[in-house]
N, CA, C and O atoms as a Tinker XYZ file with bonds, in Angstrom:
   560  protein
     1  N     17.551000   82.767000   13.817000    73     2
     2  CA    17.361000   81.820000   12.758000    64     1     3
     3  C     18.149000   82.260000   11.525000    63     2     4     5
     4  O     18.713000   81.431000   10.812000    81     3
     5  N     18.182000   83.568000   11.281000    73     3     6
     6  CA    18.966000   84.066000   10.150000    64     5     7
     7  C     20.435000   83.766000   10.398000    63     6     8     9
     8  O     21.181000   83.452000    9.470000    81     7
     9  N     20.845000   83.864000   11.662000    73     7    10
    10  CA    22.220000   83.540000   12.018000    64     9    11
    11  C     22.519000   82.073000   11.712000    63    10    12    13
    12  O     23.593000   81.749000   11.204000    81    11
    13  N     21.574000   81.189000   12.020000    73    11    14
    14  CA    21.773000   79.761000   11.752000    64    13    15
    15  C     21.907000   79.500000   10.255000    63    14    16    17
    16  O     22.744000   78.705000    9.828000    81    15
    17  N     21.071000   80.181000    9.458000    73    15    18
    18  CA    21.140000   80.002000    8.015000    64    17    19
    19  C     22.462000   80.509000    7.474000    63    18    20    21
    20  O     23.095000   79.845000    6.653000    81    19
    21  N     22.886000   81.690000    7.929000    73    19    22
    22  CA    24.145000   82.233000    7.436000    64    21    23
    23  C     25.326000   81.379000    7.882000    63    22    24    25
    24  O     26.288000   81.215000    7.132000    81    23
    25  N     25.263000   80.828000    9.104000    73    23    26
    26  CA    26.323000   79.949000    9.574000    64    25    27
    27  C     26.377000   78.676000    8.738000    63    26    28    29
    28  O     27.459000   78.202000    8.393000    81    27
    29  N     25.218000   78.126000    8.413000    73    27    30
    30  CA    25.176000   76.920000    7.589000    64    29    31
    31  C     25.757000   77.178000    6.209000    63    30    32    33
    32  O     26.536000   76.374000    5.696000    81    31
    33  N     25.374000   78.309000    5.606000    73    31    34
    34  CA    25.899000   78.639000    4.280000    64    33    35
    35  C     27.406000   78.882000    4.336000    63    34    36    37
    36  O     28.140000   78.448000    3.448000    81    35
    37  N     27.870000   79.577000    5.385000    73    35    38
    38  CA    29.302000   79.839000    5.511000    64    37    39
    39  C     30.079000   78.540000    5.668000    63    38    40    41
    40  O     31.150000   78.374000    5.084000    81    39
    41  N     29.534000   77.620000    6.460000    73    39    42
    42  CA    30.212000   76.343000    6.645000    64    41    43
    43  C     30.207000   75.516000    5.369000    63    42    44    45
    44  O     31.177000   74.826000    5.055000    81    43
    45  N     29.096000   75.597000    4.635000    73    43    46
    46  CA    29.008000   74.840000    3.398000    64    45    47
    47  C     30.044000   75.348000    2.390000    63    46    48    49
    48  O     30.743000   74.554000    1.762000    81    47
    49  N     30.140000   76.681000    2.238000    73    47    50
    50  CA    31.113000   77.229000    1.304000    64    49    51
    51  C     32.530000   77.106000    1.851000    63    50    52    53
    52  O     33.483000   76.985000    1.081000    81    51
    53  N     32.677000   77.135000    3.168000    73    51    54
    54  CA    33.981000   76.923000    3.787000    64    53    55
    55  C     34.487000   75.517000    3.543000    63    54    56    57
    56  O     35.688000   75.299000    3.385000    81    55
    57  N     33.560000   74.554000    3.513000    73    55    58
    58  CA    33.941000   73.174000    3.253000    64    57    59
    59  C     34.493000   73.035000    1.840000    63    58    60    61
    60  O     35.458000   72.306000    1.612000    81    59
    61  N     33.878000   73.734000    0.896000    73    59    62
    62  CA    34.353000   73.696000   -0.484000    64    61    63
    63  C     35.739000   74.320000   -0.555000    63    62    64    65
    64  O     36.629000   73.778000   -1.211000    81    63
    65  N     35.932000   75.456000    0.112000    73    63    66
    66  CA    37.230000   76.116000    0.078000    64    65    67
    67  C     38.292000   75.281000    0.779000    63    66    68    69
    68  O     39.447000   75.276000    0.353000    81    67
    69  N     37.926000   74.573000    1.848000    73    67    70
    70  CA    38.891000   73.731000    2.557000    64    69    71
    71  C     39.384000   72.615000    1.648000    63    70    72    73
    72  O     40.580000   72.323000    1.613000    81    71
    73  N     38.471000   71.991000    0.915000    73    71    74
    74  CA    38.869000   70.915000    0.007000    64    73    75
    75  C     39.767000   71.461000   -1.089000    63    74    76    77
    76  O     40.744000   70.816000   -1.470000    81    75
    77  N     39.442000   72.656000   -1.604000    73    75    78
    78  CA    40.277000   73.260000   -2.635000    64    77    79
    79  C     41.631000   73.676000   -2.070000    63    78    80    81
    80  O     42.648000   73.547000   -2.751000    81    79
    81  N     41.656000   74.178000   -0.823000    73    79    82
    82  CA    42.910000   74.588000   -0.198000    64    81    83
    83  C     43.815000   73.393000    0.034000    63    82    84    85
    84  O     45.038000   73.528000   -0.017000    81    83
    85  N     43.242000   72.231000    0.285000    73    83    86
    86  CA    44.060000   71.046000    0.499000    64    85    87
    87  C     44.825000   70.675000   -0.762000    63    86    88    89
    88  O     45.945000   70.170000   -0.683000    81    87
    89  N     44.231000   70.920000   -1.920000    73    87    90
    90  CA    44.922000   70.575000   -3.155000    64    89    91
    91  C     46.059000   71.552000   -3.437000    63    90    92    93
    92  O     47.004000   71.193000   -4.140000    81    91
    93  N     45.999000   72.773000   -2.912000    73    91    94
    94  CA    47.037000   73.766000   -3.154000    64    93    95
    95  C     48.148000   73.667000   -2.105000    63    94    96    97
    96  O     49.329000   73.701000   -2.449000    81    95
    97  N     47.776000   73.545000   -0.835000    73    95    98
    98  CA    48.740000   73.588000    0.248000    64    97    99
    99  C     49.143000   72.217000    0.781000    63    98   100   101
   100  O     49.980000   72.132000    1.681000    81    99
   101  N     48.582000   71.176000    0.260000    73    99   102
   102  CA    48.882000   69.837000    0.760000    64   101   103
   103  C     47.843000   69.393000    1.766000    63   102   104   105
   104  O     46.893000   70.130000    2.033000    81   103
   105  N     47.998000   68.205000    2.334000    73   103   106
   106  CA    46.991000   67.694000    3.275000    64   105   107
   107  C     47.005000   68.472000    4.592000    63   106   108   109
   108  O     48.062000   68.865000    5.086000    81   107
   109  N     45.831000   68.681000    5.138000    73   107   110
   110  CA    45.668000   69.356000    6.422000    64   109   111
   111  C     45.045000   68.345000    7.364000    63   110   112   113
   112  O     43.939000   67.865000    7.120000    81   111
   113  N     45.751000   68.017000    8.445000    73   111   114
   114  CA    45.250000   67.045000    9.395000    64   113   115
   115  C     44.196000   67.668000   10.287000    63   114   116   117
   116  O     44.348000   68.802000   10.743000    81   115
   117  N     43.127000   66.925000   10.537000    73   115   118
   118  CA    42.054000   67.397000   11.398000    64   117   119
   119  C     42.469000   67.281000   12.857000    63   118   120   121
   120  O     43.242000   66.391000   13.212000    81   119
   121  N     41.960000   68.178000   13.713000    73   119   122
   122  CA    42.225000   68.037000   15.148000    64   121   123
   123  C     41.654000   66.726000   15.673000    63   122   124   125
   124  O     40.808000   66.105000   15.029000    81   123
   125  N     42.123000   66.312000   16.846000    73   123   126
   126  CA    41.764000   64.992000   17.375000    64   125   127
   127  C     40.257000   64.813000   17.534000    63   126   128   129
   128  O     39.735000   63.762000   17.161000    81   127
   129  N     39.539000   65.794000   18.070000    73   127   130
   130  CA    38.102000   65.651000   18.276000    64   129   131
   131  C     37.315000   65.634000   16.983000    63   130   132   133
   132  O     36.285000   64.968000   16.887000    81   131
   133  N     37.792000   66.359000   15.992000    73   131   134
   134  CA    37.088000   66.428000   14.714000    64   133   135
   135  C     37.324000   65.157000   13.893000    63   134   136   137
   136  O     36.509000   64.800000   13.043000    81   135
   137  N     38.436000   64.485000   14.153000    73   135   138
   138  CA    38.741000   63.270000   13.392000    64   137   139
   139  C     37.671000   62.208000   13.587000    63   138   140   141
   140  O     37.359000   61.464000   12.656000    81   139
   141  N     37.101000   62.128000   14.795000    73   139   142
   142  CA    36.031000   61.164000   15.047000    64   141   143
   143  C     34.783000   61.507000   14.243000    63   142   144   145
   144  O     34.128000   60.617000   13.701000    81   143
   145  N     34.451000   62.794000   14.164000    73   143   146
   146  CA    33.290000   63.203000   13.374000    64   145   147
   147  C     33.558000   63.024000   11.884000    63   146   148   149
   148  O     32.646000   62.707000   11.120000    81   147
   149  N     34.806000   63.224000   11.469000    73   147   150
   150  CA    35.141000   63.026000   10.060000    64   149   151
   151  C     35.022000   61.561000    9.662000    63   150   152   153
   152  O     34.736000   61.249000    8.506000    81   151
   153  N     35.241000   60.661000   10.620000    73   151   154
   154  CA    35.145000   59.230000   10.336000    64   153   155
   155  C     33.700000   58.762000   10.254000    63   154   156   157
   156  O     33.431000   57.655000    9.787000    81   155
   157  N     32.768000   59.597000   10.705000    73   155   158
   158  CA    31.350000   59.246000   10.656000    64   157   159
   159  C     30.908000   59.105000    9.208000    63   158   160   161
   160  O     31.321000   59.882000    8.347000    81   159
   161  N     30.072000   58.120000    8.943000    73   159   162
   162  CA    29.625000   57.866000    7.567000    64   161   163
   163  C     28.800000   59.018000    7.008000    63   162   164   165
   164  O     28.728000   59.188000    5.790000    81   163
   165  N     28.170000   59.822000    7.887000    73   163   166
   166  CA    27.372000   60.951000    7.411000    64   165   167
   167  C     28.245000   62.085000    6.887000    63   166   168   169
   168  O     27.748000   62.952000    6.169000    81   167
   169  N     29.542000   62.103000    7.231000    73   167   170
   170  CA    30.436000   63.163000    6.779000    64   169   171
   171  C     30.760000   63.029000    5.299000    63   170   172   173
   172  O     31.231000   63.983000    4.680000    81   171
   173  N     30.517000   61.880000    4.737000    73   171   174
   174  CA    30.745000   61.691000    3.310000    64   173   175
   175  C     32.218000   61.597000    2.972000    63   174   176   177
   176  O     33.063000   61.410000    3.848000    81   175
   177  N     32.510000   61.728000    1.701000    73   175   178
   178  CA    33.887000   61.608000    1.242000    64   177   179
   179  C     34.718000   62.820000    1.600000    63   178   180   181
   180  O     35.941000   62.720000    1.697000    81   179
   181  N     34.077000   63.971000    1.800000    73   179   182
   182  CA    34.835000   65.177000    2.112000    64   181   183
   183  C     35.445000   65.114000    3.498000    63   182   184   185
   184  O     36.446000   65.780000    3.763000    81   183
   185  N     34.854000   64.315000    4.398000    73   183   186
   186  CA    35.401000   64.158000    5.732000    64   185   187
   187  C     35.284000   65.389000    6.595000    63   186   188   189
   188  O     36.122000   65.611000    7.469000    81   187
   189  N     34.263000   66.196000    6.370000    73   187   190
   190  CA    34.077000   67.403000    7.178000    64   189   191
   191  C     32.930000   67.143000    8.131000    63   190   192   193
   192  O     31.769000   67.109000    7.723000    81   191
   193  N     33.256000   66.957000    9.411000    73   191   194
   194  CA    32.258000   66.628000   10.412000    64   193   195
   195  C     31.757000   67.816000   11.202000    63   194   196   197
   196  O     30.995000   67.628000   12.149000    81   195
   197  N     32.155000   69.048000   10.853000    73   195   198
   198  CA    31.740000   70.219000   11.615000    64   197   199
   199  C     30.234000   70.441000   11.518000    63   198   200   201
   200  O     29.604000   70.811000   12.509000    81   199
   201  N     29.650000   70.224000   10.351000    73   199   202
   202  CA    28.200000   70.392000   10.219000    64   201   203
   203  C     27.450000   69.356000   11.040000    63   202   204   205
   204  O     26.389000   69.650000   11.591000    81   203
   205  N     27.986000   68.158000   11.126000    73   203   206
   206  CA    27.361000   67.129000   11.964000    64   205   207
   207  C     27.428000   67.548000   13.424000    63   206   208   209
   208  O     26.470000   67.352000   14.172000    81   207
   209  N     28.564000   68.130000   13.839000    73   207   210
   210  CA    28.717000   68.609000   15.213000    64   209   211
   211  C     27.697000   69.699000   15.517000    63   210   212   213
   212  O     27.052000   69.660000   16.564000    81   211
   213  N     27.540000   70.661000   14.630000    73   211   214
   214  CA    26.578000   71.756000   14.846000    64   213   215
   215  C     25.157000   71.213000   14.875000    63   214   216   217
   216  O     24.347000   71.642000   15.697000    81   215
   217  N     24.848000   70.284000   13.995000    73   215   218
   218  CA    23.522000   69.669000   13.988000    64   217   219
   219  C     23.253000   68.946000   15.298000    63   218   220   221
   220  O     22.148000   69.027000   15.834000    81   219
   221  N     24.249000   68.241000   15.816000    73   219   222
   222  CA    24.100000   67.554000   17.097000    64   221   223
   223  C     23.918000   68.543000   18.246000    63   222   224   225
   224  O     23.162000   68.269000   19.178000    81   223
   225  N     24.593000   69.681000   18.193000    73   223   226
   226  CA    24.451000   70.687000   19.253000    64   225   227
   227  C     23.052000   71.312000   19.228000    63   226   228   229
   228  O     22.490000   71.606000   20.283000    81   227
   229  N     22.487000   71.517000   18.031000    73   227   230
   230  CA    21.122000   72.039000   17.922000    64   229   231
   231  C     20.140000   71.047000   18.526000    63   230   232   233
   232  O     19.223000   71.436000   19.250000    81   231
   233  N     20.330000   69.771000   18.232000    73   231   234
   234  CA    19.450000   68.739000   18.783000    64   233   235
   235  C     19.589000   68.653000   20.298000    63   234   236   237
   236  O     18.589000   68.525000   21.004000    81   235
   237  N     20.824000   68.721000   20.806000    73   235   238
   238  CA    21.052000   68.664000   22.246000    64   237   239
   239  C     20.419000   69.860000   22.952000    63   238   240   241
   240  O     19.809000   69.703000   24.010000    81   239
   241  N     20.561000   71.053000   22.375000    73   239   242
   242  CA    19.966000   72.248000   22.974000    64   241   243
   243  C     18.442000   72.141000   23.009000    63   242   244   245
   244  O     17.811000   72.589000   23.966000    81   243
   245  N     17.857000   71.555000   21.980000    73   243   246
   246  CA    16.400000   71.379000   21.956000    64   245   247
   247  C     15.948000   70.392000   23.028000    63   246   248   249
   248  O     14.918000   70.600000   23.669000    81   247
   249  N     16.703000   69.337000   23.223000    73   247   250
   250  CA    16.347000   68.351000   24.249000    64   249   251
   251  C     16.466000   68.966000   25.637000    63   250   252   253
   252  O     15.588000   68.780000   26.480000    81   251
   253  N     17.551000   69.698000   25.875000    73   251   254
   254  CA    17.736000   70.352000   27.176000    64   253   255
   255  C     16.620000   71.351000   27.430000    63   254   256   257
   256  O     16.099000   71.423000   28.543000    81   255
   257  N     16.246000   72.117000   26.425000    73   255   258
   258  CA    15.158000   73.083000   26.584000    64   257   259
   259  C     13.835000   72.377000   26.872000    63   258   260   261
   260  O     13.057000   72.850000   27.700000    81   259
   261  N     13.571000   71.264000   26.210000    73   259   262
   262  CA    12.343000   70.516000   26.472000    64   261   263
   263  C     12.303000   69.943000   27.879000    63   262   264   265
   264  O     11.257000   69.956000   28.526000    81   263
   265  N     13.442000   69.438000   28.359000    73   263   266
   266  CA    13.505000   68.924000   29.726000    64   265   267
   267  C     13.314000   70.059000   30.726000    63   266   268   269
   268  O     12.664000   69.875000   31.755000    81   267
   269  N     13.874000   71.229000   30.432000    73   267   270
   270  CA    13.711000   72.383000   31.314000    64   269   271
   271  C     12.244000   72.818000   31.386000    63   270   272   273
   272  O     11.758000   73.173000   32.460000    81   271
   273  N     11.548000   72.793000   30.267000    73   271   274
   274  CA    10.122000   73.139000   30.265000    64   273   275
   275  C      9.337000   72.133000   31.100000    63   274   276   277
   276  O      8.460000   72.520000   31.873000    81   275
   277  N      9.641000   70.855000   30.952000    73   275   278
   278  CA     8.963000   69.832000   31.744000    64   277   279
   279  C      9.233000   70.041000   33.241000    63   278   280   281
   280  O      8.322000   69.911000   34.058000    81   279
   281  N     10.474000   70.361000   33.597000    73   279   282
   282  CA    10.824000   70.636000   34.992000    64   281   283
   283  C     10.037000   71.841000   35.521000    63   282   284   285
   284  O      9.566000   71.821000   36.658000    81   283
   285  N      9.895000   72.884000   34.705000    73   283   286
   286  CA     9.120000   74.058000   35.124000    64   285   287
   287  C      7.652000   73.714000   35.338000    63   286   288   289
   288  O      7.034000   74.213000   36.278000    81   287
   289  N      7.086000   72.871000   34.485000    73   287   290
   290  CA     5.686000   72.448000   34.671000    64   289   291
   291  C      5.528000   71.681000   35.982000    63   290   292   293
   292  O      4.560000   71.888000   36.714000    81   291
   293  N      6.470000   70.807000   36.273000    73   291   294
   294  CA     6.386000   70.013000   37.503000    64   293   295
   295  C      6.512000   70.902000   38.733000    63   294   296   297
   296  O      5.738000   70.761000   39.680000    81   295
   297  N      7.485000   71.823000   38.728000    73   295   298
   298  CA     7.645000   72.702000   39.894000    64   297   299
   299  C      6.471000   73.663000   40.044000    63   298   300   301
   300  O      6.087000   73.999000   41.164000    81   299
   301  N      5.901000   74.107000   38.933000    73   299   302
   302  CA     4.724000   74.971000   39.025000    64   301   303
   303  C      3.541000   74.197000   39.605000    63   302   304   305
   304  O      2.775000   74.738000   40.402000    81   303
   305  N      3.393000   72.950000   39.212000    73   303   306
   306  CA     2.321000   72.121000   39.773000    64   305   307
   307  C      2.514000   71.870000   41.254000    63   306   308   309
   308  O      1.551000   71.904000   42.020000    81   307
   309  N      3.750000   71.616000   41.670000    73   307   310
   310  CA     4.032000   71.416000   43.094000    64   309   311
   311  C      3.755000   72.691000   43.885000    63   310   312   313
   312  O      3.202000   72.641000   44.984000    81   311
   313  N      4.142000   73.831000   43.320000    73   311   314
   314  CA     3.881000   75.109000   43.987000    64   313   315
   315  C      2.387000   75.369000   44.094000    63   314   316   317
   316  O      1.918000   75.899000   45.101000    81   315
   317  N      1.640000   75.000000   43.064000    73   315   318
   318  CA     0.194000   75.197000   43.078000    64   317   319
   319  C     -0.463000   74.338000   44.156000    63   318   320   321
   320  O     -1.380000   74.783000   44.847000    81   319
   321  N      0.016000   73.107000   44.288000    73   319   322
   322  CA    -0.563000   72.207000   45.286000    64   321   323
   323  C     -0.279000   72.701000   46.699000    63   322   324   325
   324  O     -1.145000   72.627000   47.571000    81   323
   325  N      0.922000   73.201000   46.925000    73   323   326
   326  CA     1.309000   73.615000   48.277000    64   325   327
   327  C      0.995000   75.079000   48.589000    63   326   328   329
   328  O      1.222000   75.514000   49.718000    81   327
   329  N      0.485000   75.849000   47.635000    73   327   330
   330  CA     0.286000   77.292000   47.839000    64   329   331
   331  C     -0.889000   77.609000   48.754000    63   330   332   333
   332  O     -0.815000   78.550000   49.544000    81   331
   333  N     -1.934000   76.866000   48.663000    73   331   334
   334  CA    -3.115000   77.178000   49.461000    64   333   335
   335  C     -3.828000   78.405000   48.907000    63   334   336   337
   336  O     -4.151000   78.469000   47.721000    81   335
   337  N     -4.073000   79.393000   49.797000    73   335   338
   338  CA    -4.798000   80.601000   49.386000    64   337   339
   339  C     -3.870000   81.777000   49.099000    63   338   340   341
   340  O     -4.345000   82.908000   48.995000    81   339
   341  N     -2.577000   81.552000   48.969000    73   339   342
   342  CA    -1.617000   82.624000   48.747000    64   341   343
   343  C     -1.717000   83.118000   47.300000    63   342   344   345
   344  O     -1.358000   82.403000   46.364000    81   343
   345  N     -2.209000   84.350000   47.131000    73   343   346
   346  CA    -2.400000   84.881000   45.775000    64   345   347
   347  C     -1.064000   85.238000   45.119000    63   346   348   349
   348  O     -0.959000   85.229000   43.892000    81   347
   349  N     -0.043000   85.552000   45.923000    73   347   350
   350  CA     1.270000   85.842000   45.351000    64   349   351
   351  C      1.876000   84.614000   44.700000    63   350   352   353
   352  O      2.501000   84.707000   43.643000    81   351
   353  N      1.693000   83.460000   45.332000    73   351   354
   354  CA     2.216000   82.219000   44.761000    64   353   355
   355  C      1.469000   81.851000   43.488000    63   354   356   357
   356  O      2.060000   81.338000   42.538000    81   355
   357  N      0.167000   82.115000   43.474000    73   355   358
   358  CA    -0.631000   81.815000   42.285000    64   357   359
   359  C     -0.161000   82.659000   41.098000    63   358   360   361
   360  O     -0.096000   82.164000   39.973000    81   359
   361  N      0.166000   83.931000   41.343000    73   359   362
   362  CA     0.642000   84.778000   40.239000    64   361   363
   363  C      2.023000   84.306000   39.755000    63   362   364   365
   364  O      2.313000   84.372000   38.560000    81   363
   365  N      2.879000   83.830000   40.682000    73   363   366
   366  CA     4.177000   83.294000   40.279000    64   365   367
   367  C      4.006000   82.037000   39.430000    63   366   368   369
   368  O      4.745000   81.816000   38.471000    81   367
   369  N      3.017000   81.215000   39.796000    73   367   370
   370  CA     2.752000   79.994000   39.020000    64   369   371
   371  C      2.309000   80.357000   37.609000    63   370   372   373
   372  O      2.758000   79.754000   36.634000    81   371
   373  N      1.421000   81.352000   37.505000    73   371   374
   374  CA     0.952000   81.780000   36.185000    64   373   375
   375  C      2.092000   82.308000   35.328000    63   374   376   377
   376  O      2.157000   82.024000   34.132000    81   375
   377  N      2.992000   83.077000   35.939000    73   375   378
   378  CA     4.136000   83.610000   35.193000    64   377   379
   379  C      5.071000   82.485000   34.747000    63   378   380   381
   380  O      5.561000   82.485000   33.618000    81   379
   381  N      5.309000   81.536000   35.638000    73   379   382
   382  CA     6.207000   80.427000   35.311000    64   381   383
   383  C      5.626000   79.567000   34.187000    63   382   384   385
   384  O      6.349000   79.168000   33.274000    81   383
   385  N      4.335000   79.284000   34.251000    73   383   386
   386  CA     3.703000   78.475000   33.202000    64   385   387
   387  C      3.674000   79.213000   31.868000    63   386   388   389
   388  O      3.908000   78.612000   30.819000    81   387
   389  N      3.387000   80.513000   31.902000    73   387   390
   390  CA     3.348000   81.254000   30.636000    64   389   391
   391  C      4.737000   81.348000   30.011000    63   390   392   393
   392  O      4.866000   81.263000   28.790000    81   391
   393  N      5.777000   81.524000   30.826000    73   391   394
   394  CA     7.130000   81.535000   30.274000    64   393   395
   395  C      7.529000   80.165000   29.735000    63   394   396   397
   396  O      8.217000   80.076000   28.718000    81   395
   397  N      7.107000   79.110000   30.400000    73   395   398
   398  CA     7.417000   77.764000   29.925000    64   397   399
   399  C      6.736000   77.469000   28.592000    63   398   400   401
   400  O      7.345000   76.900000   27.685000    81   399
   401  N      5.481000   77.857000   28.485000    73   399   402
   402  CA     4.756000   77.651000   27.222000    64   401   403
   403  C      5.366000   78.508000   26.121000    63   402   404   405
   404  O      5.468000   78.063000   24.978000    81   403
   405  N      5.774000   79.739000   26.451000    73   403   406
   406  CA     6.429000   80.594000   25.454000    64   405   407
   407  C      7.731000   79.970000   24.975000    63   406   408   409
   408  O      8.027000   79.996000   23.780000    81   407
   409  N      8.514000   79.406000   25.897000    73   407   410
   410  CA     9.754000   78.736000   25.514000    64   409   411
   411  C      9.507000   77.525000   24.636000    63   410   412   413
   412  O     10.238000   77.284000   23.675000    81   411
   413  N      8.472000   76.764000   24.967000    73   411   414
   414  CA     8.129000   75.598000   24.162000    64   413   415
   415  C      7.697000   76.013000   22.755000    63   414   416   417
   416  O      8.072000   75.378000   21.770000    81   415
   417  N      6.918000   77.069000   22.674000    73   415   418
   418  CA     6.509000   77.590000   21.363000    64   417   419
   419  C      7.706000   78.125000   20.579000    63   418   420   421
   420  O      7.743000   78.015000   19.354000    81   419
   421  N      8.673000   78.697000   21.272000    73   419   422
   422  CA     9.869000   79.192000   20.609000    64   421   423
   423  C     10.681000   78.050000   20.006000    63   422   424   425
   424  O     11.213000   78.180000   18.903000    81   423
   425  N     10.777000   76.937000   20.723000    73   423   426
   426  CA    11.490000   75.766000   20.203000    64   425   427
   427  C     10.794000   75.242000   18.945000    63   426   428   429
   428  O     11.446000   74.972000   17.936000    81   427
   429  N      9.485000   75.102000   19.011000    73   427   430
   430  CA     8.722000   74.602000   17.858000    64   429   431
   431  C      8.822000   75.579000   16.691000    63   430   432   433
   432  O      8.952000   75.161000   15.541000    81   431
   433  N      8.763000   76.874000   16.980000    73   431   434
   434  CA     8.862000   77.880000   15.917000    64   433   435
   435  C     10.233000   77.852000   15.257000    63   434   436   437
   436  O     10.339000   78.038000   14.044000    81   435
   437  N     11.280000   77.623000   16.040000    73   435   438
   438  CA    12.630000   77.572000   15.468000    64   437   439
   439  C     12.751000   76.415000   14.474000    63   438   440   441
   440  O     13.310000   76.586000   13.391000    81   439
   441  N     12.230000   75.241000   14.837000    73   439   442
   442  CA    12.268000   74.108000   13.915000    64   441   443
   443  C     11.394000   74.359000   12.687000    63   442   444   445
   444  O     11.756000   73.979000   11.573000    81   443
   445  N     10.258000   74.993000   12.891000    73   443   446
   446  CA     9.375000   75.294000   11.761000    64   445   447
   447  C     10.027000   76.278000   10.802000    63   446   448   449
   448  O      9.987000   76.087000    9.587000    81   447
   449  N     10.630000   77.334000   11.348000    73   447   450
   450  CA    11.294000   78.319000   10.497000    64   449   451
   451  C     12.483000   77.698000    9.777000    63   450   452   453
   452  O     12.709000   77.975000    8.599000    81   451
   453  N     13.250000   76.855000   10.479000    73   451   454
   454  CA    14.378000   76.173000    9.838000    64   453   455
   455  C     13.885000   75.273000    8.699000    63   454   456   457
   456  O     14.529000   75.184000    7.654000    81   455
   457  N     12.753000   74.614000    8.901000    73   455   458
   458  CA    12.187000   73.775000    7.849000    64   457   459
   459  C     11.718000   74.578000    6.650000    63   458   460   461
   460  O     11.933000   74.179000    5.505000    81   459
   461  N     11.078000   75.710000    6.911000    73   459   462
   462  CA    10.591000   76.554000    5.808000    64   461   463
   463  C     11.762000   77.141000    5.027000    63   462   464   465
   464  O     11.749000   77.136000    3.796000    81   463
   465  N     12.775000   77.646000    5.729000    73   463   466
   466  CA    13.941000   78.211000    5.048000    64   465   467
   467  C     14.672000   77.120000    4.269000    63   466   468   469
   468  O     15.101000   77.341000    3.137000    81   467
   469  N     14.813000   75.942000    4.878000    73   467   470
   470  CA    15.454000   74.834000    4.176000    64   469   471
   471  C     14.699000   74.427000    2.929000    63   470   472   473
   472  O     15.307000   74.108000    1.907000    81   471
   473  N     13.371000   74.437000    3.004000    73   471   474
   474  CA    12.558000   74.080000    1.841000    64   473   475
   475  C     12.661000   75.127000    0.743000    63   474   476   477
   476  O     12.784000   74.790000   -0.434000    81   475
   477  N     12.611000   76.399000    1.129000    73   475   478
   478  CA    12.650000   77.468000    0.128000    64   477   479
   479  C     14.037000   77.596000   -0.497000    63   478   480   481
   480  O     14.161000   77.680000   -1.719000    81   479
   481  N     15.079000   77.613000    0.331000    73   479   482
   482  CA    16.424000   77.869000   -0.170000    64   481   483
   483  C     17.068000   76.619000   -0.766000    63   482   484   485
   484  O     17.657000   76.679000   -1.845000    81   483
   485  N     16.959000   75.484000   -0.066000    73   483   486
   486  CA    17.679000   74.282000   -0.482000    64   485   487
   487  C     16.791000   73.217000   -1.116000    63   486   488   489
   488  O     17.302000   72.258000   -1.694000    81   487
   489  N     15.465000   73.368000   -1.018000    73   487   490
   490  CA    14.565000   72.365000   -1.569000    64   489   491
   491  C     14.392000   71.147000   -0.685000    63   490   492   493
   492  O     13.801000   70.153000   -1.108000    81   491
   493  N     14.901000   71.209000    0.541000    73   491   494
   494  CA    14.820000   70.090000    1.476000    64   493   495
   495  C     14.551000   70.667000    2.863000    63   494   496   497
   496  O     15.392000   71.388000    3.399000    81   495
   497  N     13.389000   70.364000    3.455000    73   495   498
   498  CA    13.074000   70.971000    4.756000    64   497   499
   499  C     13.977000   70.524000    5.899000    63   498   500   501
   500  O     14.017000   71.199000    6.927000    81   499
   501  N     14.689000   69.436000    5.767000    73   499   502
   502  CA    15.572000   68.977000    6.848000    64   501   503
   503  C     17.026000   69.338000    6.595000    63   502   504   505
   504  O     17.905000   68.840000    7.299000    81   503
   505  N     17.304000   70.175000    5.628000    73   503   506
   506  CA    18.687000   70.475000    5.256000    64   505   507
   507  C     19.452000   71.171000    6.377000    63   506   508   509
   508  O     20.629000   70.873000    6.580000    81   507
   509  N     18.828000   72.080000    7.104000    73   507   510
   510  CA    19.525000   72.825000    8.152000    64   509   511
   511  C     19.724000   71.953000    9.386000    63   510   512   513
   512  O     20.776000   72.019000   10.021000    81   511
   513  N     18.741000   71.145000    9.731000    73   511   514
   514  CA    18.836000   70.321000   10.931000    64   513   515
   515  C     19.674000   69.064000   10.683000    63   514   516   517
   516  O     20.456000   68.669000   11.547000    81   515
   517  N     19.524000   68.442000    9.534000    73   515   518
   518  CA    20.305000   67.254000    9.160000    64   517   519
   519  C     20.976000   67.518000    7.813000    63   518   520   521
   520  O     20.487000   67.065000    6.778000    81   519
   521  N     22.083000   68.241000    7.820000    73   519   522
   522  CA    22.673000   68.652000    6.538000    64   521   523
   523  C     23.364000   67.508000    5.808000    63   522   524   525
   524  O     23.936000   66.610000    6.426000    81   523
   525  N     23.299000   67.560000    4.486000    73   523   526
   526  CA    24.104000   66.689000    3.634000    64   525   527
   527  C     25.331000   67.489000    3.252000    63   526   528   529
   528  O     25.212000   68.607000    2.752000    81   527
   529  N     26.497000   66.934000    3.480000    73   527   530
   530  CA    27.722000   67.677000    3.245000    64   529   531
   531  C     28.133000   67.514000    1.791000    63   530   532   533
   532  O     28.381000   66.396000    1.340000    81   531
   533  N     28.210000   68.628000    1.046000    73   531   534
   534  CA    28.593000   68.536000   -0.359000    64   533   535
   535  C     30.101000   68.343000   -0.513000    63   534   536   537
   536  O     30.872000   68.685000    0.383000    81   535
   537  N     30.509000   67.801000   -1.638000    73   535   538
   538  CA    31.913000   67.643000   -1.925000    64   537   539
   539  C     32.262000   68.484000   -3.155000    63   538   540   541
   540  O     31.466000   68.597000   -4.087000    81   539
   541  N     33.446000   69.062000   -3.143000    73   539   542
   542  CA    33.877000   69.887000   -4.264000    64   541   543
   543  C     34.523000   69.048000   -5.362000    63   542   544   545
   544  O     34.487000   69.410000   -6.538000    81   543
   545  N     35.109000   67.935000   -4.966000    73   543   546
   546  CA    35.806000   67.070000   -5.922000    64   545   547
   547  C     34.899000   65.878000   -6.211000    63   546   548   549
   548  O     34.552000   65.139000   -5.290000    81   547
   549  N     34.510000   65.674000   -7.461000    73   547   550
   550  CA    33.618000   64.544000   -7.771000    64   549   551
   551  C     34.301000   63.204000   -7.526000    63   550   552   553
   552  O     35.513000   63.056000   -7.683000    81   551
   553  N     33.490000   62.251000   -7.140000    73   551   554
   554  CA    33.998000   60.895000   -6.897000    64   553   555
   555  C     34.405000   60.249000   -8.214000    63   554   556   557
   556  O     33.742000   60.446000   -9.232000    81   555
   557  N     35.489000   59.482000   -8.201000    73   555   558
   558  CA    35.940000   58.838000   -9.474000    64   557   559
   559  C     35.004000   57.745000   -9.928000    63   558   560
   560  O     35.241000   57.119000  -10.962000    81   559
């Protein structure tokens, strides 16, 4: 989580430096994949879509992790139904369910910690998950 905060801060300050560097070195064209994110209305006037990309990757990873936990619950239930009196299978089911619940708690804790850090540092609990991209040059 500290890594996520430091990455967000680095990207935020990097965005300011990129805008300032453009005024010194001339225009810098975005790569083809980033141009689509820069065209997104959430990128703002600065046209920096990297934070939107990272935010989308965090959301995608959370969805994949949630689907994986659901898959583990289903397979553990199927194993429980078909196990019968096998005590080894029952212990495997317990381990699988406890790891799945731990993973689910880890996902929830990550969002909670990101919200608390966002609230304390930026004054907005959704700043890390849904960042607002600042601009260095004021709008006319």
